[in-house]
C-alpha positions in Angstrom: -0.1 0.1 0.2 1.5 3.1 -0.9 0.2 6.5 0.0 1.3 9.9 -1.5 0.8 12.6 1.3 0.8 16.4 0.5 0.8 19.2 3.0 -0.4 22.2 3.7 1.0 25.7 2.6 3.4 27.2 4.9 4.6 24.0 6.1 6.9 21.3 4.3 7.0 17.1 4.0 9.1 16.7 7.0 6.2 18.7 9.4 3.3 16.8 7.8 5.1 13.5 8.6 5.5 14.6 12.1 1.7 15.9 12.3 0.4 12.7 10.7 2.4 10.4 12.8 -0.3 9.8 15.6 -2.5 8.4 12.5 -0.1 6.5 10.9 0.6 4.4 14.3 -3.2 3.5 14.2 -2.7 2.1 10.5 -1.1 -1.3 9.3 2.9 -0.8 9.8 3.1 -2.0 6.3 1.5 1.2 4.8 4.3 3.4 2.8 3.8 7.2 2.8 5.6 9.2 0.2 5.8 12.7 1.3 6.6 15.3 -0.9 8.0 19.0 -0.7 5.8 21.6 -2.5 8.4 23.4 -4.9 7.2 27.2 -3.9 9.0 28.9 -0.8 6.2 31.2 0.9 6.1 32.2 4.6 5.4 29.9 7.2 1.8 28.7 8.5 0.4 30.5 11.6 2.2 29.4 14.4 4.7 26.8 12.7 7.8 28.8 12.9 7.7 28.4 16.6 8.3 25.0 16.2 9.3 23.6 13.4 12.2 24.6 11.0 11.8 25.3 7.7 12.0 25.8 4.5 8.3 26.4 4.2 6.5 25.6 1.1 3.6 25.5 -1.0 2.1 23.9 -4.3 1.3 27.3 -5.6 2.1 30.6 -4.2 -1.3 32.6 -5.3 -4.6 31.0 -6.8 -4.1 32.0 -10.5 -5.0 29.2 -13.0 -1.2 29.4 -14.7 0.3 28.8 -10.9 -2.5 25.8 -10.4 -1.3 24.6 -13.6 2.7 24.7 -12.6 1.7 22.8 -9.3 -0.2 20.0 -11.4 2.4 19.6 -13.6 4.5 19.2 -11.3 2.6 16.8 -9.1 1.4 14.7 -12.0 5.1 14.3 -12.7 5.9 12.5 -9.5 2.9 10.5 -9.8 4.4 9.5 -13.2 7.6 9.1 -12.0 7.3 7.9 -8.2 4.0 5.8 -8.5 1.9 4.2 -8.8 0.1 5.4 -5.5 -3.2 3.5 -4.0 -4.2 6.7 -2.2 -3.2 10.2 -1.4 -3.6 12.2 1.8 -3.7 15.9 1.9 -4.0 18.6 4.3 -5.5 22.3 3.2 -4.0 23.4 0.0 -2.4 19.9 -0.2 -6.3 18.4 -0.2 -7.1 20.9 -2.6 -4.3 19.9 -5.1 -5.4 16.3 -4.5 -8.9 16.9 -5.3 -8.0 18.9 -8.3 -5.8 16.0 -10.1 -8.6 13.8 -9.4 -11.3 15.9 -11.1 -8.8 16.6 -13.9 -8.4 12.8 -14.3 -12.1 12.5 -14.3 -13.3 15.3 -16.5 -10.6 15.3 -19.6 -10.6 11.7 -20.8 -12.8 10.5 -17.8 -12.3 7.9 -15.5 -14.9 5.6 -17.3 -12.9 6.4 -20.5 -9.7 5.7 -18.7 -10.8 2.4 -17.5 -12.2 1.2 -20.9 -8.4 1.7 -22.2 -6.7 0.1 -19.3 -5.9 3.3 -17.4 -7.2 4.4 -14.1 -7.4 7.7 -12.0 -4.2 8.6 -10.4 -5.4 7.5 -6.9 -7.6 4.4 -5.8 -8.9 6.6 -2.8 -8.5 9.8 -1.3 -8.5 11.5 2.1 -9.0 15.3 2.5 -8.3 16.6 5.9 -9.4 20.4 6.0 -9.4 20.8 2.5 -8.9 24.3 0.5 -11.2 24.6 -3.0 -9.7 22.6 -5.7 -8.8 25.0 -8.0 -8.7 24.5 -12.3 -5.5 24.9 -14.1 -5.5 27.6 -17.2 -5.8 24.5 -19.4 -8.8 23.2 -18.1 -10.2 26.4 -18.0 -9.5 27.2 -21.8 -10.6 23.7 -23.1 -14.2 23.9 -21.1 -14.7 27.8 -21.4 -18.2 28.5 -19.8 -18.7 25.1 -18.3 -21.5 23.8 -15.8 -18.8 23.0 -13.5 -16.2 25.9 -13.5 -16.8 29.1 -11.3 -14.9 32.1 -12.2 -13.5 33.1 -8.6 -11.3 36.0 -9.6 -13.3 38.8 -8.0 -13.9 37.0 -4.8 -10.6 35.4 -4.5 -8.5 38.7 -4.9 -10.6 40.7 -2.7 -9.9 37.8 0.1 -6.3 38.5 -0.6 -6.4 41.8 0.4 -7.5 41.5 3.8 -4.4 42.9 5.6 -3.9 39.7 7.5 -4.2 37.0 4.4 -1.8 39.8 2.3 0.7 39.7 4.9 0.7 35.7 5.1 0.7 35.4 1.6 3.7 37.8 1.3 1.8 39.9 -1.2 3.5 43.5 -2.0 1.7 46.8 -2.4 1.3 46.3 -6.1 -0.1 42.6 -6.0 -2.5 43.5 -3.4 -3.9 46.5 -6.1 -4.5 43.9 -8.8 -7.9 43.5 -10.0 -9.7 41.7 -12.8 -9.6 44.6 -15.0 -5.4 45.4 -14.3 -3.8 44.8 -17.8 -2.1 41.8 -18.3 1.6 41.8 -16.7 0.9 44.7 -14.1 1.6 43.8 -10.2 2.2 40.0 -11.5 -1.7 39.5 -11.8 -3.3 41.6 -14.2 -5.7 39.8 -16.6 -5.0 36.4 -14.7 -8.0 34.4 -13.7 -8.9 32.1 -10.7 -11.1 29.3 -11.1 -12.7 26.6 -8.6 -14.8 23.5 -9.4 -18.5 23.5 -8.5 -21.1 25.7 -9.3 -23.4 27.1 -6.6 -23.0 28.6 -2.9 -20.1 27.4 -0.8 -22.3 25.9 1.8 -22.5 22.3 3.6 -23.9 19.7 1.6 -26.9 17.2 3.5 -25.8 14.3 5.4 -27.1 11.4 4.2 -28.8 8.8 6.6 -25.3 6.4 6.3 -23.2 9.6 7.6 -21.5 9.5 3.9 -21.7 13.2 2.5 -24.4 14.7 0.2 -24.1 16.8 -2.5 -25.4 20.5 -3.1 -25.1 20.7 -7.0 -21.7 21.2 -8.3 -21.0 18.0 -10.3 -20.4 17.8 -14.0 -23.6 19.3 -15.1 -25.0 16.2 -15.7 -25.7 15.2 -12.0 -22.7 12.8 -11.8 -20.0 13.4 -9.6 -16.3 14.4 -10.6 -14.6 12.5 -8.1 -15.6 8.6 -8.3 -13.2 7.0 -6.1 -13.7 6.6 -2.4 -13.1 9.8 -0.2 -12.9 10.9 3.1 -13.1 14.4 4.2 -12.7 15.7 7.7 -14.3 19.1 8.6 -14.5 21.5 11.3 -17.1 24.0 12.4 -14.5 25.8 14.5 -12.7 25.8 10.7 -13.1 29.1 8.7 -12.5 27.4 5.8 -14.9 24.7 6.5 -17.4 25.5 3.9 -14.3 24.8 1.3 -14.1 21.0 2.6 -17.7 20.6 2.4 -17.5 21.7 -1.2 -15.0 19.2 -2.2 -17.1 16.6 -0.4 -20.1 17.7 -2.6 -17.9 17.3 -6.1 -17.5 13.6 -4.9 -19.6 10.5 -5.3 -22.0 10.8 -2.6 -22.4 7.0 -2.0 -18.5 6.7 -1.6 -17.6 9.7 0.4 -17.3 9.6 4.2 -17.8 13.0 6.1 -15.9 13.0 9.6 -16.3 16.4 11.4 -13.7 17.4 14.3 -13.8 20.2 16.7 -10.3 21.4 16.1 -10.1 23.8 13.7 -8.1 24.0 10.6 -5.1 21.3 12.0 -4.1 18.2 11.3 -6.1 16.1 14.1 -4.6 14.8 17.2 -7.3 14.0 19.5 -7.1 10.3 20.2 -11.0 9.2 20.0 -11.0 11.2 16.3 -7.7 9.4 15.4 -9.1 6.1 16.3 -12.3 7.0 13.9 -10.4 8.2 11.0 -8.1 5.1 11.1 -11.4 2.9 10.6 -12.7 5.2 8.1 -9.6 4.8 6.2 -9.5 0.9 6.6 -12.9 1.1 5.3 -11.8 2.9 2.2 -9.3 0.7 1.5 -12.0 -2.2 1.5 -14.0 0.0 -1.0 -11.5 0.6 -3.3 -10.9 -3.2 -3.6 -7.3 -3.1 -2.4 -8.2 -5.7 0.3 -4.9 -7.5 0.0 -3.3 -4.4 1.6 -5.1 -4.6 4.9 -2.8 -7.2 6.2 
């Protein structure tokens, strides 16, 4: 069993490995975890520099579709060269990247078409911890145009990035903070660039089914089908300001195969023993559902 592990923004592979140790200790010892560093230096995540050494890294610095495309290319190369991987686990921005890779695989070429050709999605199951939104690449946006499953997030995202605390965290210059949709291309390292997210409709919580699986609130591929068809596990927290993003990711996944677990701890890798026990049990169920039963022992 091989699992690709993608850290959150402003940390690194070594930090994420340390953060995941309490969960890893609850899973079979023969599972293998591949922790990968993001390619982009950024400011440390809040509180991280107090106890963990850098470098502090991200998959992309900002949310523009061209930067997301570079990040997708970086990770796709890792999957191609170092894979195959059975599963993926990501936290925050790393979770959003994992979701984006799965959506791209299911949408262009399609999981069904890939399976018919003997190919498969890049992962057979996915674990999203406090996920950010999965963002679309510039190539995807150009390919689908005005689509039933891509939303232009440029104005909202740039406005959010202008908030003083966020601008400081992102390390934005004054000229970068001043960039807007109508800024001429090339000005302030952002003019004329776009930001797209997958899924339409409001960023709100999906309904929860009787089985405890995540329901859906629109999104999908415009034809009612999910954008991610593999079994998924979603950790969200009412104390996390990004909780609507994690629930939106759940809404883009197959509702019959998406498990939703709530945490009281906010935006962090879980460390509560009872919650970790629950997550470990859910992950084992994912492995069974992904038809990887031989990997359990």
